A tleap script that builds the chain and sets N, CA, C and O, in Angstrom:
source leaprc.protein.ff14SB
mol = sequence {
  NMET LYS ASP ILE HIE PHE MET VAL PRO PHE
  THR ILE PHE GLN GLU MET ILE ALA HIE CYS
  HIE SER TYR LEU PRO TYR GLU GLY CYS GLY
  LEU LEU SER GLY VAL GLY ASN GLN VAL ARG
  HIE ILE TRP PRO LEU HIE ASN GLU ALA GLU
  SER ASN LYS SER PHE TYR VAL SER LYS GLN
  HIE VAL GLU LYS ALA ILE ASN HIE ALA VAL
  ARG LYS ASN ASP ARG ILE LEU ALA VAL PHE
  HIE SER HIE PRO THR THR SER ALA LEU PRO
  SER SER TYR ASP LEU LEU GLN HIE ALA ASP
  PRO GLU VAL HIE MET VAL ILE VAL SER PHE
  LYS ARG GLU THR PRO GLU VAL LYS CYS TYR
  GLN ILE VAL ASN LYS ARG PRO LYS PRO ILE
  ARG VAL SER ILE LEU THR CASP
}
set mol.1.N position { -36.999 -18.144 -12.558 }
set mol.1.CA position { -36.076 -18.460 -10.997 }
set mol.1.C position { -35.198 -17.523 -12.239 }
set mol.1.O position { -35.073 -17.652 -13.457 }
set mol.2.N position { -34.726 -16.615 -11.302 }
set mol.2.CA position { -33.735 -16.163 -11.192 }
set mol.2.C position { -31.905 -16.450 -11.623 }
set mol.2.O position { -31.045 -17.106 -11.035 }
set mol.3.N position { -31.868 -15.844 -12.562 }
set mol.3.CA position { -30.498 -16.643 -13.290 }
set mol.3.C position { -29.245 -15.708 -12.518 }
set mol.3.O position { -29.039 -14.496 -12.583 }
set mol.4.N position { -28.346 -17.018 -11.604 }
set mol.4.CA position { -27.172 -16.703 -10.331 }
set mol.4.C position { -25.874 -16.409 -11.455 }
set mol.4.O position { -25.484 -17.331 -12.172 }
set mol.5.N position { -25.580 -15.759 -11.490 }
set mol.5.CA position { -23.952 -16.002 -12.151 }
set mol.5.C position { -23.127 -15.136 -10.842 }
set mol.5.O position { -23.455 -14.688 -9.744 }
set mol.6.N position { -21.828 -15.202 -11.705 }
set mol.6.CA position { -20.614 -14.940 -10.483 }
set mol.6.C position { -19.328 -13.914 -11.085 }
set mol.6.O position { -18.216 -14.315 -11.429 }
set mol.7.N position { -19.641 -12.998 -11.099 }
set mol.7.CA position { -19.076 -12.047 -11.812 }
set mol.7.C position { -18.018 -12.139 -11.639 }
set mol.7.O position { -17.805 -12.369 -10.449 }
set mol.8.N position { -16.691 -12.052 -12.523 }
set mol.8.CA position { -15.111 -11.673 -11.488 }
set mol.8.C position { -14.606 -11.122 -12.486 }
set mol.8.O position { -14.661 -11.620 -13.610 }
set mol.9.N position { -14.033 -9.995 -12.212 }
set mol.9.CA position { -12.390 -9.016 -12.708 }
set mol.9.C position { -11.570 -9.370 -13.364 }
set mol.9.O position { -10.583 -9.803 -12.769 }
set mol.10.N position { -11.543 -9.377 -14.768 }
set mol.10.CA position { -10.712 -9.942 -15.837 }
set mol.10.C position { -8.984 -10.251 -15.025 }
set mol.10.O position { -8.415 -11.342 -15.002 }
set mol.11.N position { -8.440 -8.898 -14.410 }
set mol.11.CA position { -6.856 -9.591 -13.879 }
set mol.11.C position { -7.477 -10.652 -12.649 }
set mol.11.O position { -6.770 -11.594 -12.290 }
set mol.12.N position { -8.704 -10.458 -12.092 }
set mol.12.CA position { -8.480 -11.551 -10.630 }
set mol.12.C position { -8.609 -12.651 -11.735 }
set mol.12.O position { -7.694 -13.463 -11.868 }
set mol.13.N position { -9.810 -12.706 -12.598 }
set mol.13.CA position { -9.801 -14.720 -13.020 }
set mol.13.C position { -8.099 -14.716 -13.720 }
set mol.13.O position { -7.471 -15.771 -13.629 }
set mol.14.N position { -7.506 -13.646 -14.316 }
set mol.14.CA position { -6.062 -14.073 -15.007 }
set mol.14.C position { -4.872 -14.835 -14.058 }
set mol.14.O position { -4.039 -15.727 -14.213 }
set mol.15.N position { -5.343 -13.875 -12.927 }
set mol.15.CA position { -4.250 -13.661 -11.691 }
set mol.15.C position { -4.590 -15.400 -10.682 }
set mol.15.O position { -3.636 -16.028 -10.222 }
set mol.16.N position { -5.762 -15.796 -10.550 }
set mol.16.CA position { -6.071 -17.018 -10.653 }
set mol.16.C position { -5.393 -18.089 -11.718 }
set mol.16.O position { -4.352 -18.738 -11.609 }
set mol.17.N position { -6.182 -18.046 -12.586 }
set mol.17.CA position { -5.410 -19.395 -13.383 }
set mol.17.C position { -3.462 -18.964 -12.886 }
set mol.17.O position { -2.576 -19.721 -12.489 }
set mol.18.N position { -3.451 -17.988 -13.057 }
set mol.18.CA position { -2.049 -17.612 -13.263 }
set mol.18.C position { -1.175 -18.804 -11.357 }
set mol.18.O position { -0.528 -19.823 -11.115 }
set mol.19.N position { -1.649 -17.974 -10.841 }
set mol.19.CA position { -1.224 -18.791 -9.609 }
set mol.19.C position { -1.388 -20.528 -9.605 }
set mol.19.O position { -0.683 -21.345 -9.013 }
set mol.20.N position { -2.860 -20.818 -10.693 }
set mol.20.CA position { -3.139 -22.172 -10.594 }
set mol.20.C position { -1.876 -22.877 -11.540 }
set mol.20.O position { -1.038 -23.601 -11.002 }
set mol.21.N position { -1.852 -22.628 -12.747 }
set mol.21.CA position { -0.641 -22.778 -13.355 }
set mol.21.C position { 0.127 -23.094 -12.955 }
set mol.21.O position { 0.648 -24.106 -13.424 }
set mol.22.N position { 0.904 -22.207 -11.428 }
set mol.22.CA position { 2.301 -21.763 -11.387 }
set mol.22.C position { 2.576 -22.888 -10.651 }
set mol.22.O position { 3.719 -23.012 -10.209 }
set mol.23.N position { 1.157 -24.344 -10.275 }
set mol.23.CA position { 1.302 -25.439 -9.158 }
set mol.23.C position { 1.478 -26.807 -9.218 }
set mol.23.O position { 1.631 -27.698 -8.383 }
set mol.24.N position { 1.366 -26.690 -11.381 }
set mol.24.CA position { 0.996 -27.679 -11.778 }
set mol.24.C position { 2.819 -28.291 -11.996 }
set mol.24.O position { 3.716 -27.734 -12.629 }
set mol.25.N position { 2.882 -29.810 -11.087 }
set mol.25.CA position { 1.286 -30.632 -11.945 }
set mol.25.C position { 0.650 -31.098 -10.198 }
set mol.25.O position { 0.229 -32.206 -9.864 }
set mol.26.N position { 0.791 -29.600 -9.151 }
set mol.26.CA position { -0.507 -30.383 -8.060 }
set mol.26.C position { -1.201 -29.245 -8.523 }
set mol.26.O position { -1.005 -28.416 -9.412 }
set mol.27.N position { -2.581 -29.558 -7.158 }
set mol.27.CA position { -3.803 -28.780 -7.891 }
set mol.27.C position { -2.978 -26.980 -7.021 }
set mol.27.O position { -1.960 -27.007 -6.329 }
set mol.28.N position { -3.729 -25.752 -7.325 }
set mol.28.CA position { -3.189 -24.926 -7.224 }
set mol.28.C position { -5.182 -24.645 -6.514 }
set mol.28.O position { -6.279 -25.173 -6.691 }
set mol.29.N position { -4.609 -23.528 -5.722 }
set mol.29.CA position { -6.506 -22.861 -4.542 }
set mol.29.C position { -6.431 -21.955 -3.704 }
set mol.29.O position { -5.472 -21.464 -3.108 }
set mol.30.N position { -7.426 -21.772 -3.691 }
set mol.30.CA position { -7.313 -19.935 -3.337 }
set mol.30.C position { -8.543 -19.925 -2.570 }
set mol.30.O position { -9.055 -20.946 -2.111 }
set mol.31.N position { -9.133 -18.439 -2.402 }
set mol.31.CA position { -10.597 -17.777 -2.357 }
set mol.31.C position { -10.676 -16.544 -2.922 }
set mol.31.O position { -9.912 -15.616 -2.656 }
set mol.32.N position { -11.244 -16.520 -3.410 }
set mol.32.CA position { -12.259 -15.524 -3.841 }
set mol.32.C position { -12.961 -14.102 -3.116 }
set mol.32.O position { -14.143 -14.408 -2.960 }
set mol.33.N position { -12.799 -12.995 -2.718 }
set mol.33.CA position { -14.044 -13.048 -1.885 }
set mol.33.C position { -14.418 -11.415 -3.036 }
set mol.33.O position { -14.059 -11.094 -4.169 }
set mol.34.N position { -15.369 -10.704 -1.883 }
set mol.34.CA position { -16.326 -8.863 -2.590 }
set mol.34.C position { -17.438 -8.836 -2.080 }
set mol.34.O position { -17.399 -8.659 -0.863 }
set mol.35.N position { -18.782 -8.975 -2.667 }
set mol.35.CA position { -19.592 -8.609 -2.307 }
set mol.35.C position { -20.972 -8.474 -2.982 }
set mol.35.O position { -21.360 -7.598 -3.754 }
set mol.36.N position { -21.588 -9.505 -2.526 }
set mol.36.CA position { -22.653 -9.721 -3.837 }
set mol.36.C position { -22.784 -11.385 -3.864 }
set mol.36.O position { -23.065 -12.322 -3.117 }
set mol.37.N position { -22.262 -11.021 -5.676 }
set mol.37.CA position { -21.880 -12.385 -5.938 }
set mol.37.C position { -20.704 -11.456 -7.542 }
set mol.37.O position { -20.450 -11.849 -8.680 }
set mol.38.N position { -20.260 -9.998 -6.666 }
set mol.38.CA position { -19.086 -9.970 -6.969 }
set mol.38.C position { -17.413 -9.815 -6.719 }
set mol.38.O position { -16.904 -8.974 -5.978 }
set mol.39.N position { -16.781 -10.692 -7.407 }
set mol.39.CA position { -15.625 -10.711 -7.006 }
set mol.39.C position { -14.771 -8.980 -7.018 }
set mol.39.O position { -14.755 -8.093 -7.871 }
set mol.40.N position { -14.233 -9.079 -5.841 }
set mol.40.CA position { -13.233 -7.991 -5.444 }
set mol.40.C position { -12.297 -8.076 -5.590 }
set mol.40.O position { -11.595 -7.408 -6.349 }
set mol.41.N position { -11.667 -9.889 -4.130 }
set mol.41.CA position { -10.369 -9.992 -4.002 }
set mol.41.C position { -9.942 -11.172 -4.312 }
set mol.41.O position { -10.738 -12.111 -4.289 }
set mol.42.N position { -8.687 -11.355 -4.642 }
set mol.42.CA position { -8.576 -13.031 -4.835 }
set mol.42.C position { -7.390 -13.212 -3.566 }
set mol.42.O position { -6.698 -12.273 -3.172 }
set mol.43.N position { -7.316 -14.545 -3.050 }
set mol.43.CA position { -5.957 -14.579 -2.627 }
set mol.43.C position { -5.849 -16.138 -2.139 }
set mol.43.O position { -6.456 -16.943 -1.433 }
set mol.44.N position { -4.556 -16.037 -3.061 }
set mol.44.CA position { -3.667 -17.504 -3.105 }
set mol.44.C position { -3.674 -18.320 -2.054 }
set mol.44.O position { -3.599 -17.894 -0.901 }
set mol.45.N position { -3.739 -19.213 -2.271 }
set mol.45.CA position { -3.451 -19.781 -0.859 }
set mol.45.C position { -1.728 -21.416 -1.298 }
set mol.45.O position { -1.223 -21.807 -2.351 }
set mol.46.N position { -1.643 -21.549 -0.762 }
set mol.46.CA position { -0.187 -22.292 -0.973 }
set mol.46.C position { -0.736 -23.976 -0.904 }
set mol.46.O position { -0.339 -24.476 0.149 }
set mol.47.N position { -1.497 -24.909 -1.708 }
set mol.47.CA position { -1.514 -26.104 -1.221 }
set mol.47.C position { -0.396 -27.342 -0.580 }
set mol.47.O position { 0.207 -28.201 -1.222 }
set mol.48.N position { -0.373 -27.073 0.945 }
set mol.48.CA position { 0.351 -28.172 1.639 }
set mol.48.C position { -0.249 -29.368 1.539 }
set mol.48.O position { -0.983 -29.653 2.485 }
set mol.49.N position { -0.129 -30.342 0.461 }
set mol.49.CA position { -0.599 -31.070 0.365 }
set mol.49.C position { -0.432 -31.954 -0.593 }
set mol.49.O position { -0.846 -33.101 -0.764 }
set mol.50.N position { 0.833 -30.610 -1.717 }
set mol.50.CA position { 1.670 -30.907 -2.765 }
set mol.50.C position { 0.710 -32.063 -3.482 }
set mol.50.O position { 1.068 -33.235 -3.592 }
set mol.51.N position { -0.053 -31.753 -3.764 }
set mol.51.CA position { -1.159 -33.479 -5.080 }
set mol.51.C position { -1.534 -33.341 -5.812 }
set mol.51.O position { -1.972 -32.226 -6.095 }
set mol.52.N position { -1.593 -34.038 -6.359 }
set mol.52.CA position { -2.620 -33.133 -8.065 }
set mol.52.C position { -3.846 -34.286 -7.988 }
set mol.52.O position { -3.859 -34.986 -9.000 }
set mol.53.N position { -4.713 -34.573 -7.154 }
set mol.53.CA position { -5.668 -35.322 -6.945 }
set mol.53.C position { -6.578 -34.753 -5.173 }
set mol.53.O position { -7.467 -35.285 -4.508 }
set mol.54.N position { -5.833 -33.572 -5.006 }
set mol.54.CA position { -6.117 -33.054 -3.824 }
set mol.54.C position { -5.362 -31.484 -3.648 }
set mol.54.O position { -4.591 -30.976 -4.462 }
set mol.55.N position { -5.757 -30.977 -2.541 }
set mol.55.CA position { -5.185 -29.876 -1.902 }
set mol.55.C position { -5.584 -29.621 -0.590 }
set mol.55.O position { -6.778 -29.842 -0.391 }
set mol.56.N position { -4.635 -29.035 0.812 }
set mol.56.CA position { -4.555 -28.962 1.867 }
set mol.56.C position { -4.254 -27.564 2.287 }
set mol.56.O position { -3.156 -27.249 1.829 }
set mol.57.N position { -4.801 -26.595 2.982 }
set mol.57.CA position { -4.765 -25.405 2.775 }
set mol.57.C position { -4.103 -25.909 4.700 }
set mol.57.O position { -4.082 -27.124 4.899 }
set mol.58.N position { -3.587 -24.896 6.037 }
set mol.58.CA position { -3.702 -25.450 7.455 }
set mol.58.C position { -4.638 -23.825 7.689 }
set mol.58.O position { -4.699 -22.743 7.104 }
set mol.59.N position { -5.337 -24.551 9.060 }
set mol.59.CA position { -6.392 -23.360 9.154 }
set mol.59.C position { -5.653 -21.815 9.526 }
set mol.59.O position { -5.985 -20.655 9.283 }
set mol.60.N position { -4.435 -22.466 10.271 }
set mol.60.CA position { -4.333 -20.866 9.997 }
set mol.60.C position { -3.842 -20.025 9.344 }
set mol.60.O position { -3.655 -18.920 9.853 }
set mol.61.N position { -3.545 -20.232 8.262 }
set mol.61.CA position { -3.687 -20.152 6.662 }
set mol.61.C position { -5.042 -19.456 5.702 }
set mol.61.O position { -5.083 -18.737 4.703 }
set mol.62.N position { -6.294 -20.223 6.774 }
set mol.62.CA position { -6.908 -20.217 5.244 }
set mol.62.C position { -8.082 -18.848 6.476 }
set mol.62.O position { -8.694 -17.929 5.931 }
set mol.63.N position { -8.134 -19.087 8.260 }
set mol.63.CA position { -8.442 -17.766 8.519 }
set mol.63.C position { -7.325 -16.136 7.972 }
set mol.63.O position { -7.648 -15.102 7.387 }
set mol.64.N position { -5.961 -16.639 8.536 }
set mol.64.CA position { -5.187 -14.852 8.072 }
set mol.64.C position { -5.532 -14.671 6.398 }
set mol.64.O position { -4.714 -14.006 5.763 }
set mol.65.N position { -7.030 -15.390 5.457 }
set mol.65.CA position { -6.863 -15.192 4.301 }
set mol.65.C position { -8.300 -14.321 4.203 }
set mol.65.O position { -8.356 -13.501 3.287 }
set mol.66.N position { -9.532 -14.457 5.145 }
set mol.66.CA position { -10.627 -14.701 5.760 }
set mol.66.C position { -10.182 -13.914 6.591 }
set mol.66.O position { -10.542 -12.917 5.965 }
set mol.67.N position { -9.596 -13.407 7.668 }
set mol.67.CA position { -9.236 -11.699 8.480 }
set mol.67.C position { -8.749 -10.928 7.479 }
set mol.67.O position { -8.801 -9.727 7.744 }
set mol.68.N position { -7.994 -11.381 5.721 }
set mol.68.CA position { -7.716 -9.467 5.571 }
set mol.68.C position { -9.630 -8.757 4.268 }
set mol.68.O position { -10.220 -7.681 4.164 }
set mol.69.N position { -9.770 -9.831 3.780 }
set mol.69.CA position { -10.854 -10.266 3.213 }
set mol.69.C position { -12.293 -9.647 4.062 }
set mol.69.O position { -13.466 -9.413 3.772 }
set mol.70.N position { -11.621 -9.574 4.980 }
set mol.70.CA position { -12.941 -8.918 6.117 }
set mol.70.C position { -12.229 -7.436 6.012 }
set mol.70.O position { -12.408 -6.577 5.149 }
set mol.71.N position { -11.502 -7.412 6.979 }
set mol.71.CA position { -11.101 -6.030 6.209 }
set mol.71.C position { -10.870 -5.364 5.071 }
set mol.71.O position { -10.421 -4.220 4.997 }
set mol.72.N position { -11.166 -6.054 4.195 }
set mol.72.CA position { -11.777 -4.957 2.916 }
set mol.72.C position { -13.234 -5.366 2.556 }
set mol.72.O position { -13.799 -5.655 1.501 }
set mol.73.N position { -13.633 -5.269 3.932 }
set mol.73.CA position { -15.597 -5.359 3.654 }
set mol.73.C position { -16.361 -6.083 2.904 }
set mol.73.O position { -17.511 -5.992 2.473 }
set mol.74.N position { -14.749 -7.473 2.760 }
set mol.74.CA position { -15.551 -8.458 1.742 }
set mol.74.C position { -16.430 -9.715 2.480 }
set mol.74.O position { -16.626 -9.415 3.657 }
set mol.75.N position { -16.919 -10.820 2.185 }
set mol.75.CA position { -17.480 -12.238 2.515 }
set mol.75.C position { -16.553 -12.598 1.221 }
set mol.75.O position { -16.179 -12.072 0.173 }
set mol.76.N position { -16.398 -13.963 2.025 }
set mol.76.CA position { -15.502 -14.885 0.987 }
set mol.76.C position { -17.024 -15.468 0.559 }
set mol.76.O position { -17.992 -15.869 1.206 }
set mol.77.N position { -16.652 -15.261 -1.218 }
set mol.77.CA position { -17.570 -16.111 -2.706 }
set mol.77.C position { -17.087 -17.310 -3.075 }
set mol.77.O position { -17.823 -18.262 -3.334 }
set mol.78.N position { -16.007 -17.345 -3.117 }
set mol.78.CA position { -15.699 -18.866 -3.472 }
set mol.78.C position { -14.249 -19.181 -3.254 }
set mol.78.O position { -13.231 -18.489 -3.280 }
set mol.79.N position { -14.462 -20.316 -3.055 }
set mol.79.CA position { -12.825 -21.016 -3.186 }
set mol.79.C position { -12.649 -21.831 -4.289 }
set mol.79.O position { -13.348 -22.826 -4.478 }
set mol.80.N position { -11.670 -21.441 -5.106 }
set mol.80.CA position { -10.798 -22.223 -6.208 }
set mol.80.C position { -9.739 -23.381 -5.934 }
set mol.80.O position { -9.104 -23.708 -4.931 }
set mol.81.N position { -9.805 -23.836 -7.155 }
set mol.81.CA position { -8.772 -24.789 -6.748 }
set mol.81.C position { -8.276 -25.853 -8.485 }
set mol.81.O position { -9.256 -26.008 -9.215 }
set mol.82.N position { -7.357 -26.283 -8.859 }
set mol.82.CA position { -7.501 -26.660 -10.038 }
set mol.82.C position { -7.521 -28.212 -10.230 }
set mol.82.O position { -7.415 -29.010 -9.299 }
set mol.83.N position { -7.665 -28.532 -11.501 }
set mol.83.CA position { -7.759 -29.785 -11.917 }
set mol.83.C position { -6.833 -30.040 -12.508 }
set mol.83.O position { -6.977 -29.535 -13.622 }
set mol.84.N position { -5.062 -31.012 -12.381 }
set mol.84.CA position { -3.789 -30.329 -12.995 }
set mol.84.C position { -4.239 -31.504 -14.601 }
set mol.84.O position { -3.602 -31.230 -15.618 }
set mol.85.N position { -5.144 -32.538 -14.685 }
set mol.85.CA position { -5.579 -33.790 -15.524 }
set mol.85.C position { -6.753 -33.954 -15.775 }
set mol.85.O position { -7.114 -34.993 -16.327 }
set mol.86.N position { -7.756 -32.846 -15.390 }
set mol.86.CA position { -9.090 -33.825 -15.024 }
set mol.86.C position { -9.790 -32.417 -15.475 }
set mol.86.O position { -9.133 -31.389 -15.644 }
set mol.87.N position { -11.151 -32.498 -15.642 }
set mol.87.CA position { -11.984 -32.397 -16.099 }
set mol.87.C position { -12.612 -30.858 -14.876 }
set mol.87.O position { -12.272 -31.127 -13.724 }
set mol.88.N position { -13.175 -29.837 -14.938 }
set mol.88.CA position { -13.127 -29.045 -14.474 }
set mol.88.C position { -15.339 -29.371 -13.064 }
set mol.88.O position { -16.214 -28.803 -12.410 }
set mol.89.N position { -15.125 -29.912 -13.279 }
set mol.89.CA position { -16.454 -30.678 -12.763 }
set mol.89.C position { -15.351 -31.478 -11.534 }
set mol.89.O position { -14.264 -32.053 -11.480 }
set mol.90.N position { -16.451 -31.063 -10.682 }
set mol.90.CA position { -16.135 -31.179 -8.572 }
set mol.90.C position { -15.855 -33.152 -9.187 }
set mol.90.O position { -16.308 -33.874 -10.074 }
set mol.91.N position { -15.093 -33.244 -8.324 }
set mol.91.CA position { -14.654 -35.112 -8.137 }
set mol.91.C position { -15.367 -34.999 -6.780 }
set mol.91.O position { -15.522 -34.026 -6.043 }
set mol.92.N position { -15.839 -36.559 -6.641 }
set mol.92.CA position { -16.922 -37.001 -4.910 }
set mol.92.C position { -16.377 -36.245 -4.127 }
set mol.92.O position { -17.135 -35.642 -3.367 }
set mol.93.N position { -14.843 -35.977 -4.000 }
set mol.93.CA position { -13.773 -36.260 -2.956 }
set mol.93.C position { -13.901 -34.616 -2.718 }
set mol.93.O position { -13.852 -34.171 -1.571 }
set mol.94.N position { -14.060 -33.777 -3.822 }
set mol.94.CA position { -14.554 -32.031 -3.263 }
set mol.94.C position { -15.680 -31.998 -3.304 }
set mol.94.O position { -16.056 -30.922 -2.838 }
set mol.95.N position { -16.458 -32.582 -3.606 }
set mol.95.CA position { -18.198 -32.478 -2.931 }
set mol.95.C position { -18.221 -33.089 -1.193 }
set mol.95.O position { -18.957 -32.789 -0.252 }
set mol.96.N position { -17.289 -33.868 -1.284 }
set mol.96.CA position { -17.513 -34.550 0.427 }
set mol.96.C position { -16.671 -33.286 1.144 }
set mol.96.O position { -17.163 -33.040 2.245 }
set mol.97.N position { -15.535 -32.420 0.816 }
set mol.97.CA position { -15.053 -31.922 1.955 }
set mol.97.C position { -15.704 -30.089 1.572 }
set mol.97.O position { -14.909 -29.173 1.787 }
set mol.98.N position { -16.748 -29.837 1.174 }
set mol.98.CA position { -17.283 -28.517 0.442 }
set mol.98.C position { -18.101 -28.548 1.314 }
set mol.98.O position { -18.880 -29.497 1.407 }
set mol.99.N position { -18.113 -27.455 2.207 }
set mol.99.CA position { -18.831 -27.367 4.461 }
set mol.99.C position { -20.179 -26.288 3.885 }
set mol.99.O position { -21.339 -26.439 4.270 }
set mol.100.N position { -19.827 -25.419 3.098 }
set mol.100.CA position { -20.851 -24.045 3.286 }
set mol.100.C position { -20.872 -23.835 2.164 }
set mol.100.O position { -19.947 -23.229 1.623 }
set mol.101.N position { -22.698 -24.592 1.019 }
set mol.101.CA position { -23.269 -23.925 0.778 }
set mol.101.C position { -23.592 -22.240 0.091 }
set mol.101.O position { -24.273 -21.933 -0.887 }
set mol.102.N position { -22.664 -21.210 1.214 }
set mol.102.CA position { -23.017 -20.457 0.347 }
set mol.102.C position { -22.063 -19.385 -0.463 }
set mol.102.O position { -22.093 -18.336 -1.106 }
set mol.103.N position { -21.015 -20.635 0.147 }
set mol.103.CA position { -19.660 -20.624 -0.544 }
set mol.103.C position { -19.332 -21.484 -2.024 }
set mol.103.O position { -19.044 -22.680 -2.077 }
set mol.104.N position { -19.461 -20.516 -3.240 }
set mol.104.CA position { -19.581 -21.436 -4.332 }
set mol.104.C position { -17.996 -22.361 -3.994 }
set mol.104.O position { -17.187 -22.301 -3.069 }
set mol.105.N position { -18.090 -23.277 -5.389 }
set mol.105.CA position { -17.035 -24.090 -5.136 }
set mol.105.C position { -16.597 -23.500 -7.484 }
set mol.105.O position { -17.402 -23.544 -8.414 }
set mol.106.N position { -15.327 -23.135 -7.513 }
set mol.106.CA position { -14.411 -22.788 -9.105 }
set mol.106.C position { -13.391 -23.903 -9.160 }
set mol.106.O position { -12.502 -24.211 -8.367 }
set mol.107.N position { -13.765 -24.421 -10.316 }
set mol.107.CA position { -12.481 -25.383 -10.615 }
set mol.107.C position { -11.706 -24.961 -11.831 }
set mol.107.O position { -12.372 -24.979 -12.866 }
set mol.108.N position { -10.564 -24.617 -11.937 }
set mol.108.CA position { -9.780 -24.421 -13.286 }
set mol.108.C position { -9.435 -25.692 -13.319 }
set mol.108.O position { -8.826 -26.369 -12.490 }
set mol.109.N position { -9.830 -25.929 -14.240 }
set mol.109.CA position { -9.160 -27.591 -14.885 }
set mol.109.C position { -8.025 -26.805 -16.298 }
set mol.109.O position { -8.134 -25.857 -17.075 }
set mol.110.N position { -7.131 -27.720 -16.042 }
set mol.110.CA position { -5.616 -27.632 -17.272 }
set mol.110.C position { -5.611 -29.149 -17.876 }
set mol.110.O position { -4.649 -29.915 -17.839 }
set mol.111.N position { -7.072 -29.455 -18.521 }
set mol.111.CA position { -7.619 -30.730 -19.020 }
set mol.111.C position { -6.844 -30.432 -20.537 }
set mol.111.O position { -6.007 -31.222 -20.975 }
set mol.112.N position { -7.019 -29.884 -20.858 }
set mol.112.CA position { -6.691 -29.454 -21.824 }
set mol.112.C position { -6.102 -27.632 -22.765 }
set mol.112.O position { -6.566 -26.576 -22.334 }
set mol.113.N position { -5.115 -27.634 -23.959 }
set mol.113.CA position { -4.636 -26.554 -23.256 }
set mol.113.C position { -5.387 -24.982 -22.897 }
set mol.113.O position { -4.728 -24.221 -22.188 }
set mol.114.N position { -6.498 -24.609 -23.298 }
set mol.114.CA position { -6.909 -23.624 -23.046 }
set mol.114.C position { -7.550 -23.777 -21.720 }
set mol.114.O position { -8.696 -24.189 -21.541 }
set mol.115.N position { -6.955 -23.517 -21.074 }
set mol.115.CA position { -7.690 -23.506 -19.492 }
set mol.115.C position { -9.115 -23.300 -19.005 }
set mol.115.O position { -9.425 -22.113 -18.906 }
set mol.116.N position { -10.273 -24.387 -18.601 }
set mol.116.CA position { -11.248 -24.274 -18.479 }
set mol.116.C position { -11.717 -24.232 -16.879 }
set mol.116.O position { -11.523 -24.966 -15.910 }
set mol.117.N position { -12.719 -22.493 -17.204 }
set mol.117.CA position { -12.974 -22.862 -15.501 }
set mol.117.C position { -14.308 -22.178 -15.485 }
set mol.117.O position { -14.964 -21.457 -16.237 }
set mol.118.N position { -14.435 -22.788 -14.147 }
set mol.118.CA position { -16.521 -23.401 -14.069 }
set mol.118.C position { -16.382 -23.151 -12.479 }
set mol.118.O position { -15.552 -23.429 -11.613 }
set mol.119.N position { -17.918 -22.323 -12.557 }
set mol.119.CA position { -18.370 -22.260 -10.716 }
set mol.119.C position { -19.563 -23.097 -10.555 }
set mol.119.O position { -20.357 -23.274 -11.479 }
set mol.120.N position { -19.672 -23.512 -9.616 }
set mol.120.CA position { -20.785 -24.310 -8.590 }
set mol.120.C position { -21.014 -24.011 -7.669 }
set mol.120.O position { -20.070 -24.102 -6.883 }
set mol.121.N position { -22.457 -23.414 -7.036 }
set mol.121.CA position { -23.394 -24.001 -5.748 }
set mol.121.C position { -22.775 -25.395 -5.664 }
set mol.121.O position { -22.441 -26.074 -6.635 }
set mol.122.N position { -22.640 -25.808 -4.084 }
set mol.122.CA position { -22.855 -27.056 -3.652 }
set mol.122.C position { -23.717 -26.704 -1.840 }
set mol.122.O position { -23.586 -26.032 -0.817 }
set mol.123.N position { -24.827 -28.017 -2.676 }
set mol.123.CA position { -26.422 -28.048 -1.897 }
set mol.123.C position { -26.639 -29.139 -1.892 }
set mol.123.O position { -27.243 -29.723 -2.791 }
set mol.124.N position { -25.884 -30.003 -0.177 }
set mol.124.CA position { -26.879 -31.205 -0.454 }
set mol.124.C position { -25.408 -32.283 -0.983 }
set mol.124.O position { -25.653 -33.305 -1.624 }
set mol.125.N position { -24.213 -31.984 -0.699 }
set mol.125.CA position { -23.428 -32.345 -1.688 }
set mol.125.C position { -22.956 -32.674 -3.122 }
set mol.125.O position { -21.945 -33.262 -3.507 }
set mol.126.N position { -24.249 -31.983 -3.970 }
set mol.126.CA position { -24.700 -31.450 -4.700 }
set mol.126.C position { -23.807 -30.604 -6.051 }
set mol.126.O position { -22.950 -29.896 -5.522 }
set mol.127.N position { -23.772 -30.509 -7.201 }
set mol.127.CA position { -23.052 -29.518 -7.537 }
set mol.127.C position { -24.264 -28.320 -8.695 }
set mol.127.O position { -24.292 -28.713 -9.861 }
set mol.128.N position { -25.072 -27.143 -8.438 }
set mol.128.CA position { -25.002 -27.165 -9.328 }
set mol.128.C position { -24.088 -25.282 -10.450 }
set mol.128.O position { -23.646 -24.133 -10.475 }
set mol.129.N position { -24.313 -26.046 -10.825 }
set mol.129.CA position { -23.602 -24.711 -11.855 }
set mol.129.C position { -24.269 -23.427 -12.506 }
set mol.129.O position { -25.332 -23.127 -13.050 }
set mol.130.N position { -22.810 -22.707 -12.080 }
set mol.130.CA position { -23.010 -20.712 -12.072 }
set mol.130.C position { -22.214 -20.763 -12.707 }
set mol.130.O position { -21.184 -21.407 -12.904 }
set mol.131.N position { -22.964 -19.696 -13.208 }
set mol.131.CA position { -22.097 -18.877 -14.768 }
set mol.131.C position { -21.361 -17.876 -14.634 }
set mol.131.O position { -21.759 -16.997 -13.870 }
set mol.132.N position { -20.227 -17.723 -15.243 }
set mol.132.CA position { -18.867 -17.137 -14.828 }
set mol.132.C position { -19.061 -15.430 -15.864 }
set mol.132.O position { -19.291 -15.429 -17.073 }
set mol.133.N position { -18.939 -14.461 -15.223 }
set mol.133.CA position { -18.466 -13.610 -15.945 }
set mol.133.C position { -18.415 -13.110 -15.779 }
set mol.133.O position { -19.090 -12.537 -14.923 }
set mol.134.N position { -17.038 -12.473 -16.755 }
set mol.134.CA position { -15.711 -12.233 -17.067 }
set mol.134.C position { -15.942 -10.789 -17.374 }
set mol.134.O position { -16.390 -10.375 -18.443 }
set mol.135.N position { -15.461 -9.762 -15.936 }
set mol.135.CA position { -15.621 -8.171 -16.414 }
set mol.135.C position { -14.736 -7.419 -16.313 }
set mol.135.O position { -13.975 -7.331 -15.350 }
set mol.136.N position { -14.714 -6.342 -17.973 }
set mol.136.CA position { -13.735 -6.064 -17.768 }
set mol.136.C position { -13.122 -4.729 -16.515 }
set mol.136.O position { -13.848 -4.243 -15.648 }
set mol.137.N position { -11.799 -4.401 -16.715 }
set mol.137.CA position { -11.132 -3.470 -15.638 }
set mol.137.C position { -11.410 -2.085 -16.266 }
set mol.137.O position { -11.028 -1.062 -15.698 }
savepdb mol mol.pdb
quit
């Protein structure tokens, strides 16, 4: 079986962590777009729920980000969000809400001093870990 991995440029990786950190104590969120399994763009979104246990972004804001990605000839590769106080494992709520198995789930955990980032493919409400490779810019 082929090893699947998710490739993220270092600057985008850092921007994702910084965006999520800026939302503490709430969850931060956004989209990652690119080609194949390589991320090319980040689309930070506003967590309208202002919650430390979930995130919500209105449809119009999500569609706007998707349209920007399409104009860059990208497809949405992942939804990212943070866990302010828990590990980088999908919660039961995360699994229920994730609708598209073609779009990965990336979780940034601030449970420890150094943020932890994990990526998953969600199929039939079950998480399959995907290796994250950080690319030098």
